[in-house]
C-alpha positions as CSV (number, residue, x, y, z in Angstrom):
1,M,35.1,19.5,-8.1
2,E,32.8,22.1,-6.3
3,R,30.2,21.7,-9.0
4,R,30.1,17.9,-8.6
5,R,29.7,18.2,-4.8
6,F,26.9,20.8,-5.3
7,L,25.1,18.5,-7.7
8,Q,25.4,15.5,-5.4
9,R,24.0,17.4,-2.4
10,G,21.2,18.6,-4.6
11,A,20.3,15.1,-5.7
12,V,20.4,13.8,-2.2
13,G,18.1,16.7,-1.0
14,V,15.6,16.1,-3.8
15,A,15.5,12.3,-3.0
16,L,15.0,12.9,0.7
17,G,12.3,15.4,0.1
18,T,10.4,13.0,-2.2
19,V,10.6,10.2,0.3
20,G,9.2,12.5,3.1
21,C,6.2,13.4,0.9
22,L,5.5,9.8,-0.2
23,G,5.9,8.4,3.3
24,S,3.8,11.0,5.1
25,G,0.5,9.4,4.1
26,G,-1.5,12.6,4.5
27,E,-2.7,15.0,7.1
28,V,-4.3,13.5,10.2
29,V,-7.6,15.4,10.8
30,V,-9.1,13.3,13.6
31,T,-7.4,11.1,16.2
32,V,-8.9,9.5,19.3
33,S,-7.0,7.0,21.4
34,R,-8.8,6.5,24.7
35,E,-11.6,4.8,26.6
36,V,-15.1,6.2,26.0
37,T,-18.2,5.7,28.1
38,V,-21.5,5.1,26.4
39,Q,-24.7,5.3,28.3
40,P,-27.5,2.8,27.5
41,G,-29.8,3.7,24.7
42,T,-27.3,6.1,23.2
43,G,-24.2,6.3,21.2
44,W,-20.8,8.1,21.5
45,I,-20.7,10.3,18.4
46,R,-17.7,11.9,16.8
47,E,-18.3,14.3,13.8
48,I,-15.6,14.0,11.2
49,P,-15.0,16.7,8.6
50,D,-15.2,16.0,4.9
51,V,-12.0,14.5,3.5
52,S,-13.3,13.5,0.1
53,D,-11.3,16.2,-1.7
54,P,-8.6,15.1,-2.5
55,G,-9.4,11.8,-0.7
56,G,-9.2,10.4,2.8
57,S,-9.0,7.2,4.8
58,I,-10.1,5.9,8.2
59,S,-8.6,3.3,10.5
60,Y,-9.9,2.2,13.9
61,I,-9.8,-0.6,16.4
62,S,-12.4,-0.7,19.2
63,R,-12.6,-3.1,22.1
64,S,-14.9,-3.8,25.0
65,Q,-15.9,-6.5,27.5
66,V,-19.5,-6.4,26.1
67,P,-21.1,-6.3,22.7
68,F,-21.5,-3.0,20.8
69,D,-22.0,-1.7,17.2
70,V,-20.0,0.8,15.2
71,Y,-21.8,3.0,12.7
72,F,-20.2,5.3,10.1
73,F,-22.9,7.6,8.8
74,T,-22.0,9.4,5.6
75,S,-24.7,12.1,5.7
76,E,-26.5,14.4,8.2
77,K,-29.8,12.8,7.1
78,Q,-28.6,9.4,8.2
79,M,-27.3,10.8,11.5
80,H,-30.5,12.6,12.2
81,R,-32.5,9.4,11.8
82,Y,-30.1,7.5,14.2
83,D,-30.4,10.4,16.6
84,A,-34.2,10.4,16.3
85,Y,-34.4,6.7,17.1
86,T,-32.1,6.9,20.1
87,S,-34.2,9.9,21.4
88,G,-37.3,7.7,21.4
89,E,-38.8,8.5,18.1
90,D,-39.6,6.0,15.4
91,P,-38.1,7.3,12.1
92,E,-39.4,5.9,8.8
93,K,-36.0,4.4,8.0
94,H,-33.1,3.0,10.0
95,P,-30.0,3.7,7.9
96,T,-27.0,1.4,8.4
97,G,-24.4,3.9,7.3
98,D,-21.3,2.6,5.5
99,R,-21.2,-1.0,6.6
100,D,-17.9,-1.5,4.9
101,I,-16.4,0.7,7.6
102,G,-19.0,0.3,10.5
103,R,-19.7,-3.2,11.9
104,T,-20.9,-5.2,14.8
105,A,-18.2,-6.1,17.3
106,T,-17.5,-9.8,17.4
107,E,-16.3,-11.9,20.3
108,T,-12.6,-12.7,20.2
109,A,-10.8,-15.8,21.4
110,G,-10.0,-13.9,24.6
111,G,-13.7,-13.3,25.4
112,D,-13.8,-9.6,24.7
113,Y,-15.5,-7.9,21.8
114,K,-13.7,-6.1,18.9
115,A,-14.7,-4.1,15.8
116,S,-12.1,-2.6,13.4
117,T,-11.5,-1.6,9.9
118,K,-10.3,-4.3,7.6
119,N,-6.9,-5.9,8.1
120,D,-7.1,-5.5,11.9
121,G,-7.4,-1.7,11.9
122,G,-5.8,-1.0,8.5
123,R,-6.6,2.1,6.5
124,Q,-9.8,2.1,4.4
125,A,-10.7,4.7,1.9
126,I,-13.7,7.0,2.6
127,D,-15.6,7.1,-0.7
128,E,-18.4,9.5,0.2
129,T,-18.5,13.2,0.7
130,G,-18.9,14.4,4.3
131,P,-19.3,15.4,7.0
132,Y,-19.2,11.9,8.5
133,Y,-20.4,10.6,11.9
134,F,-18.5,7.8,13.7
135,V,-20.7,6.2,16.4
136,L,-20.0,3.6,19.1
137,D,-23.5,2.4,19.8
138,H,-25.1,1.1,23.0
139,S,-28.7,1.0,22.0
140,D,-31.2,-1.3,20.4
141,Y,-30.9,0.5,17.1
142,P,-32.0,-2.2,14.6
143,A,-29.9,-1.3,11.6
144,A,-26.9,-3.6,12.3
145,G,-29.1,-6.7,12.3
146,G,-30.1,-7.2,15.9
147,A,-31.2,-5.6,19.1
148,W,-29.3,-6.0,22.3
149,P,-31.0,-7.7,25.3
150,S,-33.2,-5.5,27.4
151,D,-30.9,-6.1,30.5
152,M,-28.2,-3.9,29.1
153,P,-25.6,-2.9,31.6
154,K,-25.8,0.7,32.9
155,R,-23.0,1.8,30.6
156,R,-20.3,0.5,28.3
157,T,-16.7,1.3,28.3
158,I,-15.1,1.0,24.9
159,Y,-11.5,1.6,24.1
160,L,-11.2,3.4,20.8
161,D,-8.1,4.0,18.6
162,L,-9.4,6.0,15.6
163,T,-7.5,8.0,12.9
164,V,-8.9,9.8,9.9
165,T,-6.5,11.1,7.3
166,R,-6.8,13.6,4.4
167,Q,-4.5,12.8,1.5
168,R,-1.9,15.3,0.7
169,F,-0.6,15.8,-2.9
170,G,2.4,17.8,-3.7
171,F,5.1,19.2,-1.4
């Protein structure tokens, strides 16, 4: 009788432990959930550590009352070229970053602007090695396909909900 009770408790413990590992989804390495202010001609930049080994994902939703772009640069070289452009230089290339993750905000039915990962902020795999650079852009950087009007407001306030996760394997 005692042996049966011991085995039942052991089986329940192993099952619960497995569910906890499968349901955890990984280790959160970056989380931002707040309004950020972006001055004209610049971008709000968040460096993100490499999550390629064993794998990682990103999810975000960003909203504002005015248009903006989101860039997800997957190399320091790309980031340096963006930084050079927004500092007044004219780099040879204008990299777009990972356009599967980054995008131009689009106007919603409510009249505000929104950019997000696919499936309304769902997780997307990060396929490149890092470090990575997440940028909320308020400049005329031409890589997204268009420049903003020259009468840009003094600043943009953008609400950002961003999560980057590194996968965890094992217990």
